[in-house]
NUZAKOL-486955 format. One line per 2 residues: their letters; for each residue z, y, x of C-alpha. Coordinates in nm, 4 decimals. Example, Ala and Ser with C-alpha at 12.3 -4.5 7.8 and 13.67 -1.06 7.14 Angstrom:
NUZAKOL-486955
AS> 0.7800,-0.4500,1.2300; 0.7140,-0.1060,1.3670
end
This chain:
NUZAKOL-486955
MN> 2.2276,1.9438,-3.5170; 2.0888,2.1511,-3.8097
WS> 2.2985,2.2492,-4.0911; 2.0933,1.9387,-4.3222
HR> 2.1668,1.6802,-4.0988; 2.5338,1.8175,-4.0303
HN> 2.5247,1.7871,-4.4092; 2.3950,1.3894,-4.4612
LL> 2.5850,1.2923,-4.1788; 2.9227,1.4274,-4.3370
TG> 2.8298,1.2719,-4.6484; 2.6948,0.9853,-4.5427
LG> 3.0327,0.9184,-4.4028; 3.2391,1.1088,-4.7060
LI> 3.0756,0.8014,-4.9101; 3.2107,0.5290,-4.6537
LL> 3.5215,0.6449,-4.6931; 3.5614,0.6552,-5.0416
VN> 3.4167,0.2969,-5.0762; 3.6649,0.1762,-4.8273
AI> 3.9534,0.3875,-5.0845; 3.8257,0.1965,-5.3828
AL> 3.8364,-0.1000,-5.1853; 4.1629,-0.1041,-5.0554
AG> 4.3066,0.0047,-5.3720; 4.1376,-0.2616,-5.5583
VA> 4.3052,-0.5149,-5.3150; 4.6671,-0.3107,-5.3284
WN> 4.6433,-0.3551,-5.6890; 4.5247,-0.6777,-5.7002
RS> 4.8319,-0.7676,-5.4602; 5.0645,-0.5830,-5.6809
EP> 5.3576,-0.7645,-5.8835; 5.3936,-0.9610,-6.0769
VD> 5.0971,-1.2255,-5.9693; 4.9315,-1.4201,-6.2451
SR> 5.0463,-1.7425,-6.0270; 5.1142,-1.9058,-5.7334
LQ> 5.0003,-2.2613,-5.5800; 5.1364,-2.4864,-5.3404
LS> 4.8738,-2.6209,-5.1901; 4.7315,-2.8272,-4.8336
ER> 4.4318,-2.8978,-4.6585; 4.3408,-3.0931,-4.9482
EL> 4.2388,-2.8239,-5.1477; 4.1432,-2.5347,-4.8633
DN> 3.8452,-2.6644,-4.6471; 3.7713,-2.4799,-4.3696
SY> 3.4332,-2.4024,-4.1238; 3.5311,-2.1527,-3.8817
EY> 3.4871,-2.3863,-3.5638; 3.0893,-2.3887,-3.6941
WR> 3.0945,-1.9751,-3.6742; 3.4113,-1.8639,-3.4905
KE> 3.2370,-1.7824,-3.1533; 3.0796,-1.5014,-3.3407
NS> 3.3662,-1.4019,-3.6167; 3.7076,-1.3459,-3.4754
GI> 3.8791,-1.4425,-3.8447; 3.9004,-1.7450,-4.0323
GL> 3.8250,-1.8118,-4.3630; 3.9563,-2.0519,-4.6119
RL> 3.7363,-2.2006,-4.8932; 3.8898,-2.3229,-5.1941
DY> 3.8085,-2.7074,-5.3112; 3.7959,-2.7398,-5.6500
RW> 3.6991,-3.0543,-5.8546; 3.5366,-3.1641,-6.2071
PD> 3.6947,-3.4239,-6.3763; 3.5522,-3.7737,-6.4005
IR> 3.6365,-3.8704,-6.6913; 3.3651,-4.0822,-6.8642
TS> 3.5820,-4.2072,-7.1785; 3.6574,-3.9308,-7.3348
DV> 3.5660,-3.5255,-7.4340; 3.8238,-3.3226,-7.2662
NG> 3.8762,-2.9579,-7.2934; 3.5440,-2.8713,-7.3254
YS> 3.3650,-3.1730,-7.0895; 3.0945,-3.3701,-7.1627
AA> 3.2502,-3.7143,-7.1735; 2.9426,-3.8855,-7.0230
DG> 2.8786,-3.6376,-6.6961; 3.2204,-3.5504,-6.6364
NR> 3.1022,-3.1588,-6.4443; 2.9636,-3.0040,-6.7545
LN> 3.0696,-2.7912,-6.9990; 2.9902,-2.8963,-7.3774
PA> 2.8153,-2.7310,-7.6411; 3.1253,-2.6411,-7.8090
KM> 3.2615,-2.4609,-7.5124; 2.9169,-2.2798,-7.3777
RE> 2.8540,-2.1099,-7.7350; 3.2475,-2.0171,-7.7763
LG> 3.1585,-1.8395,-7.3678; 2.8974,-1.6520,-7.5865
FS> 2.5613,-1.8640,-7.4613; 2.3273,-1.9203,-7.7982
VP> 2.2764,-2.3075,-7.8093; 2.0189,-2.4375,-7.9677
TE> 2.0316,-2.7208,-8.3137; 1.7031,-2.8745,-8.2558
LN> 1.6906,-3.0142,-7.8933; 1.3226,-3.0058,-7.8049
EE> 1.1544,-2.9184,-7.4568; 1.1218,-2.6044,-7.5911
SM> 1.4369,-2.4866,-7.7322; 1.6039,-2.6518,-7.3679
RR> 1.3597,-2.4469,-7.2095; 1.4731,-2.1253,-7.4262
YR> 1.8455,-2.2366,-7.3507; 1.7854,-2.2716,-7.0074
RQ> 1.6217,-1.9526,-6.9844; 1.9936,-1.7574,-7.0727
LD> 2.1317,-1.5766,-6.7814; 2.4443,-1.6340,-6.6598
RD> 2.7393,-1.4855,-6.8246; 3.0448,-1.3814,-6.6594
GL> 3.4062,-1.6204,-6.7767; 3.7534,-1.7478,-6.6542
LV> 3.8232,-2.1395,-6.5452; 4.1642,-2.2982,-6.5361
LE> 4.2340,-2.5156,-6.2229; 4.4999,-2.7491,-6.2863
FN> 4.7228,-2.8223,-5.9386; 4.8374,-3.2032,-5.8892
GP> 4.8362,-3.2671,-6.2726; 4.7811,-3.5157,-6.5579
LY> 4.3943,-3.4839,-6.4527; 4.4391,-3.5846,-6.0634
QQ> 4.6871,-3.8933,-6.2309; 4.4219,-3.9970,-6.4232
QL> 4.1919,-3.9874,-6.1444; 4.4406,-4.1603,-5.9170
QR> 4.4478,-4.4351,-6.2312; 4.1086,-4.4937,-6.2448
AQ> 4.0170,-4.5689,-5.8879; 4.2863,-4.8118,-5.8728
EQ> 4.1508,-4.9385,-6.2251; 3.8207,-4.9628,-6.0065
LT> 3.9799,-5.1641,-5.7524; 4.1743,-5.4140,-5.9672
KS> 3.8008,-5.4819,-6.1468; 3.5949,-5.5342,-5.8587
SA> 3.8997,-5.7380,-5.6858; 3.8327,-5.9613,-5.9541
DL> 3.5188,-5.9712,-5.9651; 3.4943,-6.0655,-5.5688
TA> 3.7522,-6.3291,-5.6206; 3.5238,-6.4806,-5.8959
LP> 3.2234,-6.4419,-5.6494; 3.3992,-6.4192,-5.2921
SN> 3.0244,-6.4943,-5.1443; 2.8218,-6.2434,-5.2893
KD> 2.7213,-5.9226,-5.1185; 2.7416,-5.7093,-5.3233
LQ> 3.0633,-5.7430,-5.4890; 3.1671,-5.7090,-5.1260
ET> 3.0381,-5.3632,-5.0880; 3.1714,-5.2916,-5.3802
YQ> 3.4985,-5.4050,-5.3126; 3.4414,-5.2152,-4.9931
DA> 3.3401,-4.9067,-5.1951; 3.6285,-4.9259,-5.4001
RA> 3.9113,-4.9299,-5.1307; 3.7639,-4.6437,-4.9942
DL> 3.7665,-4.4232,-5.3373; 4.1386,-4.5507,-5.3624
QR> 4.2502,-4.3995,-4.9844; 4.0459,-4.0766,-5.0125
EQ> 4.1761,-3.9883,-5.3291; 4.5664,-4.0833,-5.2211
TS> 4.5088,-3.8975,-4.9158; 4.2550,-3.5975,-4.8412
AS> 4.0876,-3.5541,-5.1920; 4.1342,-3.2013,-5.3685
RL> 4.4444,-3.2754,-5.6407; 4.3123,-2.9097,-5.7681
FI> 4.0651,-2.9450,-6.0973; 3.8336,-2.7285,-6.3348
ID> 4.0290,-2.7715,-6.6544; 3.9427,-2.5397,-6.9077
AG> 3.7437,-2.2126,-6.9703; 3.7228,-1.8801,-7.1341
TD> 3.6778,-1.5263,-7.2336; 4.0576,-1.4195,-7.2685
QA> 4.3045,-1.4232,-6.9826; 4.5691,-1.4102,-7.2451
SL> 4.5090,-1.7488,-7.4510; 4.4467,-1.9245,-7.1628
RA> 4.7658,-1.8307,-7.0144; 4.8940,-1.9450,-7.3460
KY> 4.7947,-2.2626,-7.3278; 4.8357,-2.2844,-6.9998
PD> 5.2131,-2.1203,-6.9299; 5.3526,-2.3496,-6.6335
RQ> 5.1960,-2.0684,-6.3391; 5.2778,-2.3139,-6.0690
RY> 5.0681,-2.5368,-6.1933; 4.7490,-2.3525,-6.3494
AI> 4.5406,-2.0915,-6.1757; 4.3203,-1.8705,-6.4169
VG> 4.0226,-1.6914,-6.2048; 3.6624,-1.5343,-6.3011
GQ> 3.3395,-1.7814,-6.2607; 3.0339,-1.7578,-6.3520
IS> 2.8987,-1.9865,-6.6006; 2.5736,-2.1152,-6.6337
AW> 2.3625,-2.2874,-6.9107; 2.1992,-2.6316,-6.8039
SW> 2.0014,-2.9321,-7.0115; 1.8599,-3.2551,-6.8667
HD> 1.7137,-3.5489,-7.0115; 1.8254,-3.8882,-7.0252
DD> 1.7648,-4.2133,-7.1828; 1.5120,-4.0283,-7.3405
HW> 1.8049,-3.8138,-7.5483; 1.8296,-3.4104,-7.4608
QL> 2.2153,-3.3471,-7.2964; 2.2944,-2.9402,-7.2571
GG> 2.5977,-2.7511,-7.1677; 2.6917,-2.5346,-6.8265
SA> 2.8103,-2.5522,-6.4893; 3.0480,-2.2677,-6.3340
QL> 3.0531,-2.1281,-6.0100; 3.3924,-1.9475,-5.8395
PV> 3.2529,-1.7073,-5.6262; 3.6639,-1.6236,-5.5417
AN> 3.7230,-1.9470,-5.3623; 3.4521,-1.8989,-5.0951
NI> 3.6159,-1.7042,-4.8535; 4.0072,-1.6601,-4.8452
NL> 4.0755,-1.4874,-4.5620; 4.3583,-1.6513,-4.3322
PQ> 4.5358,-1.3634,-4.1733; 4.5758,-1.3112,-3.7869
RW> 4.9284,-1.3754,-3.7658; 4.8667,-1.7376,-3.8987
HQ> 4.5932,-1.7824,-3.6264; 4.7365,-1.9069,-3.3256
LF> 4.9347,-2.1913,-3.5946; 4.5783,-2.2834,-3.7408
DN> 4.4534,-2.3162,-3.3829; 4.7972,-2.5870,-3.2925
LP> 4.7911,-2.7548,-3.6290; 4.8500,-3.1356,-3.6211
VR> 4.5365,-3.3203,-3.7040; 4.5464,-3.5964,-3.9961
KG> 4.5370,-3.9419,-3.8113; 4.2313,-4.1919,-3.8877
DA> 4.3130,-4.5620,-4.0665; 4.1015,-4.8422,-3.8597
EF> 4.0394,-4.9530,-4.1976; 3.8622,-4.6633,-4.3283
PH> 3.6477,-4.5186,-4.0475; 3.5384,-4.1686,-4.2243
SG> 3.9463,-4.0923,-4.2874; 4.1677,-3.8639,-4.0717
GE> 4.0586,-3.5541,-3.8590; 4.1395,-3.2710,-4.0666
KL> 4.4087,-3.0130,-3.9541; 4.7280,-3.0670,-4.1490
FN> 4.9250,-2.7575,-4.3138; 5.0841,-2.6291,-4.6245
AE> 5.0139,-2.2647,-4.7511; 5.0859,-2.0446,-5.1175
LA> 4.8061,-1.8890,-5.2435; 4.9195,-1.5748,-5.4680
FG> 4.6490,-1.5100,-5.7801; 4.6940,-1.1533,-5.8716
QR> 4.6458,-0.8869,-6.1136; 4.2691,-0.9691,-6.0608
LE> 4.2438,-1.2703,-6.0589; 4.1857,-1.3194,-5.7017
PW> 4.3375,-1.5271,-5.4178; 4.5196,-1.4603,-5.1179
VV> 4.7381,-1.6769,-4.8296; 5.0942,-1.5464,-4.9318
QF> 5.2447,-1.8402,-4.6860; 5.1059,-2.0572,-4.3914
QA> 5.3084,-2.3727,-4.2074; 5.2402,-2.6661,-4.0581
GQ> 5.1622,-2.9924,-4.2063; 5.3320,-3.2874,-4.1348
P> 5.1317,-3.5501,-3.9793
end
């Protein structure tokens, strides 16, 4: 090996070591005390798909399963009331997007072409939004039950009633209780607004501008993705426990219920607002 090849090899190894050192330093800093928040989650909020790829990879990755509020009667913390899963124009303007005042095809095209922006999203766990979801599901079941009582032979009403029962059962037993509740750009301001660190976590997200045409009217707003939620590593020391977790039993009245591994996990969000698993244990059947 001549000097040039040796020099290139050493340079390459040095770069690899430097990158790894920087990555490890970032992880260490993220996990240094005090952490920003801690959430006590379960299999309802931490999904996994490791069985599809674990034959090629010995790791176990968990995915944070969060939802947008489904509220159609009022606007909550910057969500479009008609859609429930969009940030409204005022919130998008607050996040730095140029929001048109005149709504037409050309202005909507320019609006959608704006580059995604980094922002902060607030996650609420098992709080008022989840209770509203439960209430809404219960109200829908009550209404569909009354409608079916009035017309018991109506096939459409029978189907609507069964769907409402399944929706309520899902909300009560398996649906995620973790919701995106707000967005912003200043961590201190968001934490002042949501001081409970056991219920509200702040994470980094990517905000996208979006618009759509509905009932002859233009609607505009935004959506968000949370890259840090996609793959949360479960440390090796809990792999055997994970493989032997109890499984939720299905309900004969609800064909698609059951089958999930049951567990409880404490998730910490650190200095960089990135999550990791702090505690992990089996759940109750």
